[in-house]
DRENPA-3360 file (N, C-alpha, C; in nm, 2 decimals, always signed):
BEGIN
1 = MFDGFWDN = +3.30/-1.79/-1.47/+3.20/-1.85/-1.42/+3.12/-1.71/-1.34 ~ +3.17/-1.60/-1.25/+3.09/-1.56/-1.22/+3.09/-1.43/-1.27 ~ +3.07/-1.42/-1.38/+3.10/-1.28/-1.48/+2.97/-1.22/-1.46 ~ +2.94/-1.09/-1.44/+2.80/-1.02/-1.42/+2.74/-1.07/-1.27 ~ +2.80/-1.16/-1.18/+2.67/-1.20/-1.08/+2.63/-1.08/-0.99 ~ +2.70/-0.98/-1.00/+2.67/-0.86/-0.91/+2.56/-0.76/-0.97 ~ +2.56/-0.76/-1.09/+2.52/-0.68/-1.19/+2.42/-0.76/-1.17 ~ +2.38/-0.87/-1.22/+2.23/-0.96/-1.17/+2.16/-0.95/-1.07;
9 = VFRYPRYL = +2.23/-0.98/-0.94/+2.20/-0.92/-0.75/+2.13/-0.80/-0.75 ~ +2.21/-0.72/-0.84/+2.13/-0.55/-0.83/+2.05/-0.52/-0.88 ~ +2.00/-0.63/-0.97/+1.83/-0.57/-1.05/+1.72/-0.60/-0.98 ~ +1.77/-0.70/-0.84/+1.65/-0.75/-0.85/+1.58/-0.64/-0.74 ~ +1.62/-0.58/-0.65/+1.56/-0.46/-0.61/+1.44/-0.36/-0.71 ~ +1.51/-0.31/-0.81/+1.41/-0.29/-0.96/+1.31/-0.37/-0.93 ~ +1.35/-0.55/-1.01/+1.20/-0.59/-1.02/+1.12/-0.57/-0.92 ~ +1.18/-0.59/-0.80/+1.10/-0.63/-0.68/+1.05/-0.44/-0.66;
17 = VTIVLGLF = +1.06/-0.36/-0.71/+0.97/-0.24/-0.71/+0.93/-0.24/-0.84 ~ +0.91/-0.30/-0.94/+0.81/-0.27/-1.06/+0.75/-0.35/-1.01 ~ +0.73/-0.52/-0.98/+0.59/-0.57/-0.92/+0.53/-0.52/-0.84 ~ +0.59/-0.44/-0.76/+0.49/-0.42/-0.68/+0.43/-0.28/-0.69 ~ +0.46/-0.20/-0.76/+0.36/-0.08/-0.83/+0.29/-0.13/-0.92 ~ +0.34/-0.22/-0.98/+0.25/-0.29/-1.10/+0.10/-0.38/-1.03 ~ +0.15/-0.42/-0.95/+0.07/-0.44/-0.82/-0.11/-0.38/-0.79 ~ -0.01/-0.26/-0.71/-0.08/-0.14/-0.67/-0.15/-0.09/-0.79;
25 = LNTLEPLF = -0.11/-0.04/-0.89/-0.18/-0.03/-1.02/-0.27/-0.11/-1.04 ~ -0.29/-0.19/-1.09/-0.40/-0.25/-1.11/-0.49/-0.30/-1.04 ~ -0.50/-0.31/-0.88/-0.56/-0.32/-0.77/-0.61/-0.16/-0.76 ~ -0.59/-0.04/-0.79/-0.68/+0.06/-0.77/-0.67/+0.11/-0.87 ~ -0.65/+0.05/-1.01/-0.71/+0.13/-1.17/-0.88/+0.13/-1.15 ~ -0.93/+0.00/-1.07/-1.09/+0.02/-1.09/-1.15/+0.11/-0.98 ~ -1.08/+0.20/-0.92/-1.13/+0.31/-0.83/-1.14/+0.44/-0.91 ~ -1.02/+0.44/-1.01/-1.05/+0.60/-1.05/-1.14/+0.65/-1.09;
33 = PLLKRPVT = -1.22/+0.57/-1.19/-1.35/+0.63/-1.25/-1.49/+0.70/-1.11 ~ -1.44/+0.59/-1.04/-1.52/+0.65/-0.91/-1.46/+0.76/-0.80 ~ -1.34/+0.82/-0.86/-1.27/+0.95/-0.81/-1.33/+1.05/-0.87 ~ -1.40/+1.03/-0.94/-1.44/+1.14/-1.04/-1.57/+1.23/-0.98 ~ -1.65/+1.17/-0.91/-1.77/+1.24/-0.83/-1.74/+1.25/-0.70 ~ -1.76/+1.37/-0.67/-1.68/+1.41/-0.51/-1.75/+1.33/-0.42 ~ -1.92/+1.27/-0.44/-1.95/+1.21/-0.32/-1.87/+1.04/-0.30 ~ -1.85/+0.98/-0.43/-1.78/+0.85/-0.38/-1.63/+0.87/-0.36;
41 = LIAILGLF = -1.57/+0.99/-0.36/-1.42/+1.02/-0.37/-1.45/+1.05/-0.18 ~ -1.54/+1.06/-0.13/-1.52/+1.14/-0.01/-1.57/+0.99/+0.05 ~ -1.64/+0.92/+0.02/-1.68/+0.79/+0.07/-1.54/+0.69/+0.05 ~ -1.48/+0.68/-0.02/-1.35/+0.62/-0.05/-1.26/+0.63/+0.04 ~ -1.26/+0.77/+0.06/-1.13/+0.85/+0.14/-1.18/+0.80/+0.30 ~ -1.28/+0.85/+0.29/-1.37/+0.81/+0.45/-1.33/+0.63/+0.47 ~ -1.37/+0.55/+0.40/-1.35/+0.41/+0.39/-1.16/+0.38/+0.44 ~ -1.10/+0.45/+0.35/-0.91/+0.44/+0.37/-0.89/+0.46/+0.54;
49 = VGGFFFLT = -0.96/+0.61/+0.53/-0.91/+0.65/+0.65/-0.96/+0.57/+0.83 ~ -1.10/+0.56/+0.77/-1.14/+0.47/+0.89/-1.06/+0.36/+0.91 ~ -1.01/+0.25/+0.74/-0.97/+0.13/+0.80/-0.83/+0.17/+0.86 ~ -0.78/+0.26/+0.85/-0.62/+0.28/+0.87/-0.64/+0.32/+1.04 ~ -0.72/+0.38/+1.09/-0.73/+0.40/+1.21/-0.80/+0.27/+1.26 ~ -0.88/+0.18/+1.23/-0.89/+0.10/+1.30/-0.80/-0.06/+1.31 ~ -0.73/-0.05/+1.17/-0.60/-0.13/+1.18/-0.49/-0.05/+1.27 ~ -0.45/+0.02/+1.30/-0.39/+0.12/+1.39/-0.45/+0.05/+1.57;
57 = FTLRAMLG = -0.54/+0.13/+1.57/-0.58/+0.06/+1.74/-0.60/-0.04/+1.76 ~ -0.61/-0.16/+1.65/-0.62/-0.28/+1.71/-0.50/-0.35/+1.73 ~ -0.38/-0.27/+1.66/-0.25/-0.34/+1.66/-0.24/-0.28/+1.78 ~ -0.23/-0.16/+1.81/-0.19/-0.09/+1.96/-0.26/-0.19/+2.06 ~ -0.36/-0.22/+2.06/-0.43/-0.32/+2.15/-0.35/-0.41/+2.21 ~ -0.34/-0.46/+2.06/-0.33/-0.62/+2.07/-0.14/-0.65/+2.11 ~ -0.10/-0.57/+2.10/+0.06/-0.54/+2.16/+0.12/-0.47/+2.26 ~ -0.02/-0.41/+2.32/-0.02/-0.38/+2.44/+0.06/-0.28/+2.46;
65 = LNTIM = +0.06/-0.12/+2.33/+0.11/-0.03/+2.36/+0.01/+0.11/+2.43 ~ +0.11/+0.22/+2.47/+0.05/+0.27/+2.52/-0.07/+0.36/+2.44 ~ -0.17/+0.40/+2.53/-0.29/+0.43/+2.46/-0.24/+0.59/+2.37 ~ -0.33/+0.68/+2.32/-0.28/+0.78/+2.23/-0.32/+0.89/+2.37 ~ -0.44/+0.87/+2.42/-0.47/+0.98/+2.56/-0.42/+0.97/+2.65;
% end
């Protein structure tokens, strides 16, 4: 009745990684042609870095963590 049960259970992490990787690739694929020009590359990198810092500072303030300085 439970033949191959654990083999089936251990396939789920591989399935999860495949789904997440496919989601990221399909989301970022339209940006790849924009990365060929240096101006848009710098702008996109600036947006990602700025968004990361904005999210970091916002979460630190919301959670009441110590400030960096």
